[in-house]
C-alpha positions in Angstrom: -1.0 69.4 -58.4 2.6 69.5 -56.8 2.2 69.8 -53.1 4.4 68.8 -50.5 3.2 68.9 -46.7 5.8 69.7 -44.0 5.3 68.4 -40.4 7.8 68.0 -37.6 8.1 65.2 -34.9 7.3 68.2 -32.3 7.9 71.7 -32.0 11.0 73.7 -32.5 12.5 71.1 -34.6 13.3 73.1 -37.6 10.2 73.0 -39.8 10.4 76.7 -41.0 13.9 76.7 -41.8 13.6 73.4 -43.7 10.4 74.7 -45.7 12.8 77.8 -46.5 15.6 75.4 -48.0 13.2 73.4 -50.1 11.7 76.8 -51.3 15.0 78.2 -52.0 16.2 75.4 -54.0 13.0 75.1 -56.1 13.3 79.1 -56.6 16.7 78.6 -57.8 15.8 76.1 -60.1 13.1 78.4 -61.7 9.9 77.0 -60.2 7.4 79.0 -58.8 6.7 78.5 -55.2 3.9 79.0 -52.8 4.1 78.7 -49.1 1.1 77.9 -47.1 0.9 78.4 -43.2 -2.6 77.1 -42.1 -2.4 78.2 -38.6 0.2 80.7 -37.2 0.3 80.6 -33.2 2.1 82.8 -30.7 2.6 85.7 -32.9 0.9 88.9 -32.6 -0.7 90.9 -35.6 2.2 93.0 -36.2 4.9 90.4 -35.9 6.4 88.2 -38.7 5.2 84.7 -39.1 6.8 81.7 -40.1 5.8 82.1 -43.9 7.3 85.7 -43.6 10.4 84.3 -42.5 10.3 81.5 -45.4 10.0 84.4 -47.9 12.8 86.3 -46.2 15.3 83.3 -46.7 14.1 81.9 -49.8 13.2 84.9 -52.1 10.5 85.1 -54.1 7.8 82.9 -53.0 3.9 83.5 -52.6 2.7 83.3 -49.0 -0.8 82.7 -47.3 -1.5 82.4 -43.7 -5.4 81.3 -43.2 -5.2 82.2 -39.6 -3.3 83.6 -36.9 -3.7 83.2 -33.1 -1.7 85.2 -30.4 -1.0 82.3 -27.7 1.8 79.8 -28.3 -0.6 76.9 -28.2 -1.8 74.2 -30.5 -3.8 75.7 -33.2 -7.3 74.3 -31.6 -6.5 75.5 -28.4 -5.5 78.8 -29.5 -8.3 79.7 -31.6 -10.5 78.6 -28.8 -8.9 80.7 -26.2 -8.9 83.9 -28.8 -12.6 83.4 -29.4 -11.7 83.1 -33.1 -12.9 80.4 -35.7 -10.4 77.4 -36.3 -9.0 76.2 -39.6 -10.0 72.8 -40.7 -8.6 70.4 -42.9 -10.9 71.1 -45.7 -10.0 74.8 -45.7 -6.3 73.6 -45.7 -6.6 71.5 -48.6 -8.8 74.2 -50.6 -6.4 76.9 -49.9 -3.3 74.5 -51.3 -5.5 73.3 -54.2 -6.1 77.0 -55.3 -2.2 77.8 -54.9 -1.3 74.8 -56.8 -3.0 76.3 -60.0 -0.6 79.1 -60.2 2.5 77.6 -59.0 4.7 74.6 -59.7 5.4 73.7 -56.1 3.1 74.4 -52.8 4.5 73.8 -49.4 2.2 73.4 -46.6 3.9 73.9 -43.6 2.0 72.5 -40.3 2.3 73.4 -36.6 3.9 71.2 -34.3 3.6 67.8 -35.1 1.4 65.4 -37.6 -1.5 65.1 -35.4 -1.8 68.5 -33.5 -5.4 69.5 -33.5 -6.5 72.5 -36.0 -10.0 72.4 -34.6 -12.2 71.1 -31.9 -13.5 68.1 -33.8 -9.9 66.8 -34.3 -9.0 67.9 -38.0 -5.3 67.6 -38.3 -2.4 68.3 -40.8 -2.8 64.7 -41.6 -6.1 65.0 -42.6 -5.3 68.0 -45.1 -2.7 65.9 -46.4 -4.8 62.8 -47.1 -7.6 65.5 -48.9 -4.7 66.6 -51.0 -3.3 63.1 -51.7 -0.1 65.0 -51.0 3.3 63.3 -49.5 4.5 64.5 -46.2 7.9 65.5 -45.4 9.1 64.9 -41.7 11.3 67.1 -39.9 13.0 65.6 -37.0 15.7 66.7 -34.2 19.1 65.2 -34.3 19.7 63.8 -30.8 18.4 61.8 -28.2 14.5 60.8 -28.1 14.2 61.6 -31.7 13.8 57.7 -32.7 10.7 57.2 -31.2 9.1 60.3 -32.3 10.3 59.8 -35.8 8.8 56.2 -35.7 5.6 57.1 -34.4 5.1 59.7 -37.0 5.9 57.5 -39.8 3.7 54.7 -38.4 0.8 57.2 -38.3 1.5 58.2 -42.0 1.5 54.5 -43.3 -1.8 53.5 -41.3 -3.4 56.4 -42.7 -2.0 55.5 -46.5 -0.4 58.9 -46.8 2.6 59.2 -48.9 5.8 59.8 -46.9 8.5 61.6 -48.6 11.4 61.0 -46.2 13.1 62.7 -43.2 15.1 65.9 -42.9 17.2 66.5 -39.8 16.2 70.4 -38.9 18.9 71.4 -37.0 22.5 69.4 -37.3 24.6 70.5 -34.6 28.2 72.0 -35.2 29.5 69.2 -32.7 27.2 66.1 -32.8 27.0 64.0 -29.6 27.1 60.4 -29.8 23.3 59.9 -30.1 23.1 62.3 -32.8 26.0 60.5 -35.0 24.1 57.2 -34.2 21.0 58.4 -35.2 22.2 59.0 -38.9 21.9 55.2 -39.3 19.1 54.8 -37.0 16.5 57.2 -38.3 16.2 55.6 -41.9 15.9 52.1 -40.1 13.1 53.2 -37.7 11.4 55.3 -40.1 11.5 53.1 -43.1 12.2 56.2 -45.2 15.6 57.6 -46.4 17.2 60.7 -45.1 16.9 63.7 -47.5 18.8 66.3 -45.7 20.5 67.7 -42.6 20.0 71.6 -42.0 23.1 73.2 -40.0 22.3 74.5 -36.8 21.9 78.4 -37.1 21.2 78.3 -40.6 17.9 80.8 -40.2 20.5 83.1 -38.9 22.5 83.3 -42.1 21.9 86.2 -44.6 19.4 85.6 -47.2 22.2 85.1 -49.8 24.2 83.0 -47.8 21.0 80.8 -46.9 20.2 80.4 -50.5 24.0 79.8 -51.4 24.0 77.0 -49.1 20.5 75.1 -49.2 21.4 73.0 -52.2 24.1 71.2 -50.0 21.8 70.8 -47.2 19.1 68.9 -49.1 19.1 65.5 -51.1 18.4 65.3 -54.9 14.8 64.1 -54.5 14.5 67.8 -53.0 16.4 69.3 -55.5 19.6 69.6 -53.6 23.1 67.8 -54.0 23.4 66.5 -50.3 24.2 62.9 -50.1 23.0 60.7 -47.3 25.5 57.9 -47.4 28.4 60.2 -47.7 27.2 62.3 -44.8 26.5 59.3 -42.6 29.9 57.7 -43.2 31.7 60.9 -42.0 29.9 60.9 -38.6 28.6 57.2 -37.7 31.1 55.6 -35.1 
């Protein structure tokens, strides 16, 4: 089973565009890809969700959304307020396992951070990853504050004995400030894992063709791309 779970250090850090980049590179390499969004929040029934956005940018991928809740809240809270059933870790793991039967790669994109609750009994994306025995890719922000949230996420993955694939910066600014530049060296140190990419800010606004052409240069070889962490860091670290 080839499943990769993608989480963030928080919300709005670039999880969806990172998922799309990983998917685009895999599709270009001839792999069949499925994208699973366990719980989509803050989106009306007639609106495009995160999985739809991944498909728009990456191309021919299978998408599956297990639940959708209208308010932009944590899944457990959004489900409770909407009067709708929540999605538990076992359901997520079962859906991912089924997709893995017919696909070379299954990407499971979480909501918010690693420990955001899916249900009122405390089920999280971390629990789903543990059930799947799947590694977790952590998407982090570039600037001030990212070291603490990234280290906390990394520590929790190790405490739970969940595989830690590495860190991708989900939105690298065109003109990075001092904190962002220093964090290129500090993120691997605090997380204990390598940097596996840096997605340019605004990449999600590219045309699909432009996005697919650029994606390999944003991701490290471990994710199928050509991005080199040492070269990138040397160009920015003061």
